[in-house]
C-alpha positions as CSV (number, residue, x, y, z in Angstrom):
1,D,14.2,18.8,24.9
2,E,15.4,15.1,24.7
3,L,12.1,13.7,25.5
4,A,10.4,15.6,22.8
5,V,13.0,14.6,20.2
6,G,12.7,11.0,21.2
7,A,8.9,11.1,20.9
8,L,9.2,12.6,17.4
9,Q,11.7,9.9,16.4
10,Q,9.3,7.2,17.6
11,R,6.5,8.7,15.6
12,A,8.6,8.8,12.5
13,Q,9.6,5.2,13.0
14,G,6.0,4.2,13.5
15,L,4.9,5.9,10.2
16,Q,7.8,4.2,8.4
17,L,6.5,0.8,9.5
18,H,3.2,1.6,7.8
19,A,5.0,2.4,4.6
20,D,7.1,-0.8,4.8
21,K,4.0,-2.8,5.3
22,L,2.4,-1.3,2.2
23,A,5.5,-1.9,0.1
24,S,5.7,-5.5,1.3
25,T,2.0,-6.2,0.6
26,L,2.3,-4.8,-3.0
27,E,5.5,-6.9,-3.6
28,Q,3.9,-10.1,-2.3
29,A,0.8,-9.5,-4.5
30,V,2.9,-9.1,-7.6
31,S,5.1,-12.1,-6.9
32,G,2.1,-14.3,-5.9
33,L,0.1,-13.5,-9.0
34,R,3.2,-14.3,-11.2
35,L,3.5,-17.7,-9.6
36,R,-0.1,-18.4,-10.2
37,A,0.2,-17.3,-13.9
38,E,3.2,-19.4,-14.4
39,S,1.4,-22.4,-13.0
40,V,-1.5,-22.0,-15.3
41,A,0.7,-21.3,-18.3
42,S,2.6,-24.5,-17.7
43,S,-0.4,-26.6,-18.8
44,P,0.6,-28.7,-21.9
45,V,-3.0,-28.6,-23.1
46,L,-3.0,-24.8,-23.0
47,R,0.3,-24.6,-24.9
48,A,-1.1,-26.8,-27.7
49,A,-4.3,-24.8,-27.8
50,V,-2.5,-21.5,-28.3
51,E,-1.3,-22.7,-31.6
52,T,-4.9,-23.2,-32.8
53,D,-7.7,-20.5,-32.5
54,A,-10.2,-19.0,-30.2
55,A,-13.0,-21.5,-31.2
56,T,-10.8,-24.5,-30.3
57,L,-10.0,-22.9,-27.0
58,K,-13.6,-22.4,-26.2
59,D,-14.3,-26.0,-27.2
60,M,-11.6,-27.1,-24.8
61,L,-13.2,-25.1,-22.0
62,R,-16.6,-26.7,-22.8
63,D,-15.1,-30.2,-22.8
64,R,-13.2,-29.4,-19.6
65,D,-9.9,-30.1,-21.3
66,F,-8.6,-26.8,-19.8
67,V,-10.0,-25.7,-16.5
68,F,-9.4,-22.3,-15.0
69,V,-11.5,-21.0,-12.1
70,P,-10.9,-17.3,-11.5
71,R,-10.7,-16.0,-7.9
72,D,-12.7,-13.0,-6.8
73,H,-12.3,-10.1,-9.4
74,E,-9.5,-12.1,-11.1
75,T,-9.3,-12.0,-14.9
76,L,-7.3,-14.2,-17.3
77,E,-6.8,-13.4,-21.0
78,L,-5.0,-15.5,-23.5
79,F,-3.3,-13.9,-26.5
80,A,-1.6,-15.3,-29.7
81,N,0.5,-12.8,-31.5
82,K,-1.1,-10.1,-29.4
83,A,-4.6,-11.0,-30.6
84,S,-7.0,-12.0,-27.9
85,L,-8.2,-15.6,-28.1
86,L,-10.0,-16.0,-24.8
87,R,-11.0,-14.1,-21.7
88,I,-12.1,-15.7,-18.4
89,P,-14.6,-14.6,-17.2
90,E,-16.0,-13.3,-20.5
91,T,-17.5,-10.3,-18.7
92,G,-14.1,-9.3,-17.2
93,S,-12.3,-6.1,-18.2
94,A,-10.1,-6.5,-21.3
95,L,-6.4,-6.8,-20.5
96,Q,-3.3,-5.6,-22.4
97,A,-0.9,-8.1,-23.9
98,T,2.1,-7.5,-21.5
99,D,4.8,-10.0,-20.7
100,H,5.9,-8.4,-17.4
101,A,4.4,-7.5,-14.1
102,E,2.7,-4.1,-13.6
103,L,0.7,-2.2,-11.0
104,R,-2.3,-0.2,-12.2
105,L,-5.1,1.7,-10.7
106,R,-8.6,0.7,-11.9
107,G,-11.4,2.6,-10.3
108,D,-10.9,2.4,-6.6
109,Q,-8.7,-0.7,-6.7
110,I,-5.0,-1.3,-7.2
111,M,-4.6,-4.1,-9.7
112,T,-1.6,-6.2,-10.4
113,H,-1.1,-7.5,-14.0
114,T,1.4,-10.1,-15.0
115,G,2.1,-11.8,-18.3
116,V,3.7,-15.2,-19.0
117,R,4.8,-16.6,-22.4
118,V,2.9,-19.7,-23.6
119,G,4.7,-21.6,-26.3
120,S,6.3,-19.7,-29.1
121,S,3.5,-17.2,-29.8
122,G,1.1,-17.3,-26.9
123,L,0.8,-15.0,-23.9
124,L,-1.2,-15.5,-20.8
125,V,-2.1,-12.4,-18.8
126,L,-3.6,-12.5,-15.3
127,A,-4.9,-9.6,-13.4
128,A,-6.2,-9.4,-9.8
129,P,-6.8,-6.7,-7.2
130,V,-4.4,-6.2,-4.4
131,D,-5.9,-6.8,-1.0
132,L,-4.9,-3.9,1.2
133,A,-7.3,-4.5,4.1
134,M,-4.5,-5.3,6.6
135,V,-2.7,-2.1,5.6
136,R,-5.8,0.0,6.0
137,N,-6.9,-1.7,9.2
138,G,-3.4,-1.1,10.7
139,L,-3.6,2.6,10.3
140,P,-4.9,4.6,13.3
141,P,-8.2,6.5,12.7
142,T,-6.3,9.8,13.2
143,V,-4.1,9.1,10.1
144,S,-5.0,9.4,6.5
145,A,-3.0,7.6,3.8
146,T,-2.8,8.5,0.1
147,L,-0.7,6.6,-2.5
148,L,0.8,8.6,-5.3
149,G,2.4,7.1,-8.5
150,F,-0.7,6.3,-10.6
151,D,-2.5,8.6,-13.0
152,K,-4.3,9.9,-10.0
153,P,-3.9,9.8,-6.2
154,H,-5.3,6.7,-4.5
155,L,-6.9,7.2,-1.1
156,L,-6.2,4.3,1.2
157,R,-7.5,5.7,4.4
158,E,-9.2,9.0,5.4
159,R,-8.7,10.8,8.7
160,T,-11.7,10.9,11.0
161,E,-10.3,13.4,13.4
162,P,-10.6,17.2,12.5
163,G,-8.0,19.7,13.4
164,A,-4.5,20.8,12.3
165,S,-2.4,18.2,10.5
166,E,0.9,17.6,8.8
167,E,2.2,15.4,6.0
168,H,4.9,12.8,6.0
169,R,6.0,11.3,2.7
170,F,7.6,7.9,2.2
171,P,9.0,6.4,-1.1
172,I,7.4,3.1,-2.1
173,A,9.2,0.7,-4.5
174,V,7.9,-2.6,-6.0
175,G,10.9,-4.1,-7.7
176,E,9.3,-6.9,-9.6
177,A,6.7,-4.5,-11.1
178,K,9.4,-1.8,-11.6
179,W,7.0,0.6,-9.9
180,T,7.7,3.5,-7.6
181,G,5.4,5.8,-5.8
182,T,5.0,7.8,-2.6
183,L,2.9,7.2,0.4
184,V,1.6,10.4,2.0
185,L,0.5,10.0,5.6
186,T,-1.4,12.9,7.1
187,I,-1.3,13.0,10.9
188,P,-2.4,15.3,13.7
189,A,-0.1,18.3,13.9
190,S,3.3,17.7,15.4
191,T,3.8,17.7,19.2
192,S,6.4,20.4,18.7
193,S,3.7,23.0,19.6
194,T,2.8,20.9,22.6
195,V,6.4,20.8,23.6
196,D,6.7,24.5,23.3
197,G,3.6,24.9,25.4
198,Y,5.2,22.7,28.1
199,Q,8.3,24.9,28.0
200,A,6.1,28.0,28.3
201,V,4.3,26.5,31.3
202,R,7.6,25.3,32.9
203,L,9.1,28.8,33.1
204,P,6.3,30.3,35.3
205,L,6.3,27.1,37.4
206,F,10.0,27.5,38.0
207,G,9.4,31.1,38.9
208,V,6.7,30.2,41.4
209,A,8.9,27.5,42.9
210,G,11.8,29.9,43.2
211,L,9.6,32.5,44.9
212,S,8.2,29.9,47.3
213,L,11.8,29.0,48.2
214,V,12.7,32.6,48.9
215,L,9.6,33.1,51.1
216,G,10.4,29.9,52.9
217,L,13.9,31.1,53.7
218,V,12.6,34.5,54.9
219,L,10.1,32.8,57.2
220,L,12.8,30.5,58.5
221,L,15.2,33.4,59.3
222,R,12.4,35.4,61.1
223,R,11.7,32.4,63.3
224,R,15.4,32.1,64.3
225,R,15.4,35.7,65.4
């Protein structure tokens, strides 16, 4: 049935849009954090301080020579020859000395990490959570979404509607972080059963219509007699 096929195609295209939106959000989070890290790392004062030691860096912070105000749940860590010199805030989770962008799962949050070279021996690493509120809010309540590709599945949205369901999988790639994963969308069972049901109903209806037509012809012939 062409109508059924068209409906299924529209459903698949709609699900693909959710996957594209997630991939775009992750890519923008990675590139945005890298730009922020590069901006901080470009400070001449910071470059000079990396050649000293942690105590000097802390003095610079106290004297306001180097100012960094972390955003919500954002952490900055400065390394020299892979040894940690400074972490802002001090209570933030320890970061790894990495000079490239990465996506990681920490607790119930997807984090993006990015590292930028500072001078000849320094490395500035910045980490921040990815805001997926728009992706989650864009999903219908009948759809659950799980992202695979980390050390464990990450649930983005859970279905609120009981009943039969089916899975659709979409590859997700974040080029700058060299990360690939799979978005699993669980939706109410396909309308194929509904279509079959319509077909089952149509056959008796056609039979009734045909019988009515025959009876009408018989009555018409009797009247002519």
